[in-house]
GUVOMAR-974589 format. One record per residue: x, y, z of N, C-alpha, C in turn; residue in three letters; residue number from 1. Coordinates in Angstrom, 2 decimals. Layout:
N
> X,Y,Z,X,Y,Z,X,Y,Z,ALA,NUM $
...
! end
This chain:
134
> 19.27,244.62,-20.97,20.56,245.06,-21.48,21.71,244.43,-20.69,MET,1 $
> 21.56,244.37,-19.35,22.60,243.76,-18.52,22.79,242.29,-18.87,ARG,2 $
> 21.67,241.59,-19.08,21.75,240.17,-19.41,22.47,239.97,-20.75,ALA,3 $
> 22.23,240.84,-21.70,22.90,240.74,-23.00,24.40,240.97,-22.86,LEU,4 $
> 24.79,241.99,-22.10,26.22,242.24,-21.88,26.88,241.07,-21.17,LEU,5 $
> 26.20,240.50,-20.20,26.75,239.35,-19.48,26.91,238.16,-20.44,PHE,6 $
> 25.92,237.90,-21.27,25.99,236.79,-22.22,27.13,236.99,-23.22,ALA,7 $
> 27.32,238.22,-23.69,28.41,238.49,-24.63,29.77,238.31,-23.96,LEU,8 $
> 29.89,238.79,-22.74,31.16,238.63,-22.03,31.45,237.16,-21.76,ALA,9 $
> 30.42,236.41,-21.37,30.59,234.99,-21.11,30.99,234.25,-22.38,LEU,10 $
> 30.38,234.57,-23.50,30.73,233.92,-24.75,32.17,234.25,-25.17,ALA,11 $
> 32.59,235.47,-24.91,33.93,235.89,-25.30,35.01,235.18,-24.50,ALA,12 $
> 34.72,234.89,-23.22,35.76,234.25,-22.40,35.59,232.74,-22.29,ILE,13 $
> 34.51,232.19,-22.77,34.26,230.75,-22.60,35.34,229.90,-23.25,ALA,14 $
> 35.74,230.23,-24.45,36.74,229.41,-25.13,38.10,229.45,-24.44,ALA,15 $
> 38.67,230.63,-24.14,39.96,230.63,-23.46,39.89,230.01,-22.07,PRO,16 $
> 38.85,230.31,-21.31,38.74,229.77,-19.96,38.57,228.27,-19.95,GLY,17 $
> 37.87,227.74,-20.93,37.63,226.30,-20.99,38.90,225.54,-21.32,ALA,18 $
> 39.90,226.24,-21.83,41.13,225.56,-22.23,42.14,225.47,-21.09,ALA,19 $
> 41.74,225.85,-19.90,42.60,225.75,-18.73,41.78,225.14,-17.61,THR,20 $
> 42.38,224.21,-16.87,41.70,223.74,-15.67,42.65,223.92,-14.50,SER,21 $
> 42.05,224.19,-13.36,42.81,224.52,-12.17,41.99,224.08,-10.98,PHE,22 $
> 42.58,223.32,-10.11,41.76,222.90,-8.99,42.51,222.10,-7.96,GLY,23 $
> 41.80,221.71,-6.94,40.35,221.85,-6.80,39.95,223.32,-6.63,PRO,24 $
> 38.67,223.59,-6.87,38.19,224.97,-6.81,38.05,225.46,-5.37,LEU,25 $
> 38.04,224.56,-4.41,38.01,224.94,-3.00,38.74,223.88,-2.20,ALA,26 $
> 39.49,224.34,-1.21,40.26,223.42,-0.39,40.44,224.04,0.99,LYS,27 $
> 40.35,223.21,2.03,40.50,223.67,3.40,41.56,222.84,4.09,THR,28 $
> 42.35,223.47,4.95,43.37,222.75,5.68,43.59,223.34,7.06,GLY,29 $
> 44.05,222.48,7.99,44.30,222.88,9.37,45.76,222.59,9.67,VAL,30 $
> 46.38,223.48,10.45,47.79,223.32,10.82,47.98,223.72,12.27,THR,31 $
> 49.05,223.23,12.87,49.37,223.66,14.22,50.54,224.65,14.23,ASP,32 $
> 51.02,225.01,13.04,52.13,225.95,12.91,51.73,227.19,12.14,GLY,33 $
> 52.67,228.08,11.86,52.35,229.34,11.20,52.16,229.24,9.68,PRO,34 $
> 52.40,228.07,9.09,52.26,227.90,7.63,51.36,226.73,7.30,ARG,35 $
> 50.63,226.87,6.19,49.82,225.77,5.66,50.04,225.73,4.16,LYS,36 $
> 50.42,224.56,3.66,50.65,224.37,2.23,49.50,223.65,1.57,GLY,37 $
> 49.24,223.98,0.34,48.22,223.35,-0.48,48.81,223.03,-1.84,PHE,38 $
> 48.46,221.88,-2.40,48.80,221.57,-3.78,47.57,221.77,-4.65,TYR,39 $
> 47.76,222.47,-5.75,46.71,222.65,-6.75,47.21,222.10,-8.07,LEU,40 $
> 46.30,221.69,-8.93,46.66,221.10,-10.22,46.30,222.07,-11.33,GLN,41 $
> 47.28,222.42,-12.15,47.08,223.30,-13.30,47.22,222.47,-14.56,LEU,42 $
> 46.25,222.60,-15.48,46.28,221.82,-16.72,46.09,222.73,-17.92,ARG,43 $
> 46.94,222.51,-18.94,46.84,223.23,-20.20,46.04,222.35,-21.17,ASN,44 $
> 44.82,222.75,-21.46,43.99,221.99,-22.39,44.15,222.47,-23.84,ALA,45 $
> 45.01,223.46,-24.05,45.30,223.89,-25.42,46.15,222.83,-26.09,TYR,46 $
> 46.20,222.84,-27.40,47.01,221.87,-28.14,48.48,222.26,-28.22,ARG,47 $
> 48.76,223.51,-27.95,50.13,224.01,-28.02,50.61,224.46,-26.64,THR,48 $
> 51.90,224.59,-26.49,52.47,225.05,-25.22,51.99,226.46,-24.91,ALA,49 $
> 51.71,226.71,-23.65,51.23,228.02,-23.20,51.93,228.38,-21.90,GLN,50 $
> 52.07,229.68,-21.67,52.61,230.17,-20.41,51.43,230.60,-19.54,THR,51 $
> 51.48,230.19,-18.28,50.42,230.52,-17.33,50.99,231.32,-16.18,PHE,52 $
> 50.19,232.26,-15.69,50.56,233.09,-14.55,49.58,232.79,-13.43,GLU,53 $
> 50.10,232.71,-12.20,49.27,232.47,-11.04,49.44,233.63,-10.07,LEU,54 $
> 48.31,234.09,-9.52,48.32,235.23,-8.61,47.47,234.92,-7.40,HIS,55 $
> 47.89,235.45,-6.25,47.14,235.27,-5.02,46.41,236.53,-4.63,GLY,56 $
> 45.19,236.37,-4.14,44.34,237.49,-3.74,43.74,237.22,-2.38,TYR,57 $
> 43.39,238.30,-1.70,42.62,238.15,-0.47,41.24,237.61,-0.84,GLU,58 $
> 40.41,237.35,0.15,39.10,236.72,-0.08,38.22,237.49,-1.07,ALA,59 $
> 38.45,238.81,-1.20,37.64,239.61,-2.12,37.95,239.34,-3.59,ASP,60 $
> 39.05,238.63,-3.86,39.42,238.31,-5.24,40.04,239.47,-6.01,GLY,61 $
> 40.29,240.59,-5.34,40.83,241.77,-6.00,42.15,242.21,-5.36,VAL,62 $
> 42.17,242.28,-4.05,43.34,242.76,-3.32,44.45,241.72,-3.35,THR,63 $
> 45.66,242.07,-3.81,46.76,241.10,-3.80,47.01,240.58,-2.38,PRO,64 $
> 47.22,239.28,-2.27,47.39,238.65,-0.96,48.79,238.83,-0.42,ALA,65 $
> 48.87,239.19,0.83,50.13,239.23,1.55,50.29,237.87,2.24,ALA,66 $
> 51.49,237.56,2.66,51.77,236.32,3.40,51.33,235.09,2.61,ARG,67 $
> 51.60,235.10,1.30,51.22,233.99,0.43,52.32,233.76,-0.60,LEU,68 $
> 52.72,232.51,-0.77,53.72,232.16,-1.79,53.11,231.16,-2.75,ALA,69 $
> 53.39,231.34,-4.04,52.93,230.42,-5.08,54.17,229.95,-5.83,ILE,70 $
> 54.36,228.64,-5.86,55.56,228.06,-6.47,55.20,227.01,-7.52,LEU,71 $
> 55.45,227.24,-8.78,55.95,228.47,-9.39,54.79,229.43,-9.67,PRO,72 $
> 55.09,230.72,-9.72,54.07,231.73,-10.01,53.86,231.88,-11.51,ALA,73 $
> 54.83,231.48,-12.30,54.72,231.48,-13.76,55.28,230.15,-14.25,THR,74 $
> 54.57,229.52,-15.17,55.04,228.24,-15.70,54.59,228.08,-17.14,THR,75 $
> 55.37,227.34,-17.89,55.03,227.03,-19.28,54.71,225.55,-19.36,ARG,76 $
> 53.54,225.23,-19.90,53.09,223.85,-20.01,52.85,223.49,-21.47,LEU,77 $
> 53.30,222.30,-21.85,53.03,221.81,-23.19,51.55,221.51,-23.36,GLY,78 $
> 51.12,221.37,-24.60,49.72,221.06,-24.89,49.27,219.79,-24.18,GLY,79 $
> 48.16,219.86,-23.47,47.61,218.72,-22.77,48.34,218.34,-21.50,GLY,80 $
> 49.36,219.08,-21.12,50.17,218.75,-19.92,49.57,219.39,-18.67,ARG,81 $
> 49.98,218.84,-17.54,49.55,219.39,-16.26,50.68,219.34,-15.26,GLN,82 $
> 50.56,220.11,-14.19,51.57,220.11,-13.14,50.94,220.57,-11.83,ARG,83 $
> 51.59,220.16,-10.75,51.16,220.61,-9.43,51.82,221.94,-9.11,ARG,84 $
> 51.08,222.77,-8.40,51.55,224.07,-7.95,51.42,224.08,-6.43,VAL,85 $
> 52.45,224.54,-5.75,52.42,224.62,-4.29,52.05,226.04,-3.87,LEU,86 $
> 51.06,226.14,-3.00,50.65,227.43,-2.44,50.86,227.35,-0.93,VAL,87 $
> 51.57,228.34,-0.39,51.85,228.37,1.05,51.24,229.63,1.65,ILE,88 $
> 50.32,229.42,2.59,49.75,230.52,3.36,50.65,230.65,4.58,VAL,89 $
> 51.22,231.82,4.79,52.25,232.02,5.82,51.78,233.03,6.87,ASP,90 $
> 52.42,232.97,8.03,52.18,233.96,9.07,50.87,233.79,9.80,GLY,91 $
> 50.35,232.56,9.88,49.09,232.34,10.59,49.30,232.46,12.10,LEU,92 $
> 48.49,233.26,12.73,48.53,233.40,14.19,47.71,232.28,14.81,ALA,93 $
> 48.01,231.89,16.04,47.21,230.86,16.70,45.73,231.22,16.69,PRO,94 $
> 44.90,230.28,16.25,43.46,230.49,16.17,42.99,231.23,14.93,GLY,95 $
> 43.89,231.67,14.07,43.51,232.44,12.88,43.00,231.54,11.76,GLU,96 $
> 41.96,232.00,11.09,41.47,231.36,9.87,41.63,232.38,8.75,THR,97 $
> 42.24,231.95,7.68,42.51,232.86,6.56,41.98,232.28,5.27,ARG,98 $
> 41.25,233.09,4.53,40.68,232.69,3.23,41.38,233.50,2.15,ARG,99 $
> 41.91,232.80,1.14,42.57,233.46,0.01,42.06,232.84,-1.29,VAL,100 $
> 42.30,233.54,-2.37,41.98,233.01,-3.70,43.26,232.98,-4.51,ARG,101 $
> 43.48,231.86,-5.18,44.63,231.73,-6.08,44.05,231.54,-7.47,VAL,102 $
> 44.49,232.39,-8.39,43.93,232.38,-9.74,45.01,232.06,-10.76,CYS,103 $
> 44.62,231.30,-11.77,45.51,230.94,-12.86,44.91,231.47,-14.17,ALA,104 $
> 45.79,231.95,-15.02,45.35,232.45,-16.32,46.49,232.29,-17.31,ALA,105 $
> 46.12,232.11,-18.54,47.12,232.09,-19.59,47.73,233.48,-19.67,ARG,106 $
> 49.03,233.55,-19.90,49.69,234.86,-20.02,48.98,235.69,-21.08,ALA,107 $
> 48.82,236.99,-20.84,48.10,237.85,-21.78,48.68,237.75,-23.20,PRO,108 $
> 47.79,237.70,-24.16,48.15,237.65,-25.57,47.83,239.01,-26.19,GLN,109 $
> 48.70,239.54,-27.06,48.46,240.88,-27.63,47.14,240.98,-28.41,PRO,110 $
> 46.70,239.88,-29.00,45.49,239.93,-29.82,44.21,239.74,-29.02,GLU,111 $
> 44.31,239.50,-27.72,43.13,239.29,-26.89,42.84,240.51,-26.04,GLU,112 $
> 41.56,240.84,-25.91,41.18,242.01,-25.12,40.57,241.63,-23.78,SER,113 $
> 40.24,240.35,-23.59,39.69,239.91,-22.31,40.69,239.01,-21.60,LEU,114 $
> 40.64,239.07,-20.29,41.56,238.30,-19.46,40.73,237.33,-18.63,TYR,115 $
> 40.71,236.06,-19.02,39.94,235.04,-18.31,40.84,234.34,-17.31,ALA,116 $
> 40.32,234.13,-16.10,41.09,233.42,-15.08,40.19,232.42,-14.36,ARG,117 $
> 40.83,231.41,-13.80,40.12,230.41,-13.00,40.71,230.48,-11.60,ILE,118 $
> 39.84,230.51,-10.59,40.33,230.70,-9.23,39.93,229.55,-8.32,CYS,119 $
> 40.78,229.32,-7.36,40.55,228.34,-6.31,40.52,229.08,-4.98,SER,120 $
> 39.56,228.76,-4.13,39.48,229.37,-2.81,40.11,228.43,-1.80,THR,121 $
> 41.06,228.95,-1.04,41.76,228.16,-0.03,41.46,228.74,1.34,LEU,122 $
> 41.21,227.86,2.30,40.97,228.27,3.68,41.98,227.56,4.55,VAL,123 $
> 42.83,228.34,5.21,43.85,227.80,6.11,43.50,228.21,7.54,ALA,124 $
> 43.50,227.22,8.43,43.18,227.51,9.82,44.29,226.98,10.71,ARG,125 $
> 44.75,227.84,11.61,45.75,227.42,12.58,45.06,227.14,13.91,ARG,126 $
> 45.42,226.03,14.49,44.84,225.66,15.78,45.25,226.68,16.84,LEU,127 $
> 44.38,226.90,17.82,44.76,227.81,18.90,45.82,227.18,19.78,PRO,128 $
> 46.53,228.02,20.52,47.53,227.50,21.45,46.86,226.70,22.54,ARG,129 $
> 47.48,225.60,22.89,46.93,224.79,23.98,47.49,225.32,25.30,ARG,130 $
> 46.62,225.32,26.28,47.07,225.73,27.62,48.01,224.65,28.17,ALA,131 $
> 49.08,225.10,28.77,50.05,224.15,29.33,49.57,223.71,30.70,ARG,132 $
> 49.53,222.40,30.87,49.15,221.85,32.18,50.35,221.81,33.11,GLY,133 $
> 50.10,221.93,34.36,51.27,221.96,35.21,50.98,221.49,36.53,GLY,134 $
! end
């Protein structure tokens, strides 16, 4: 029964999800300061213009992420068009490694009952403070 429900859910979201690409699906970066920026590519594979919403989550993929900026968080793309999105992980402490998920989805449509999203996992690491020689 579980397998059947999973197959039905997958079939229901396959078409909308396949019409959006977002990536790379994983990216890692190192910084020596409190911020790390990442560029992600969002593509509208639909034939018509669509509005997309981007949201940031903690590593669990559910909890909204703090100390994260997505620019732009909402964008409208023409059919077949793509654009870069800037994601900034902020407030990194020396030696901290932070994992977040950034998800993109077409803006909800009144006639759709499922919400398909594509997520990218980002890992930002700040170098530890160096000891000062003297």
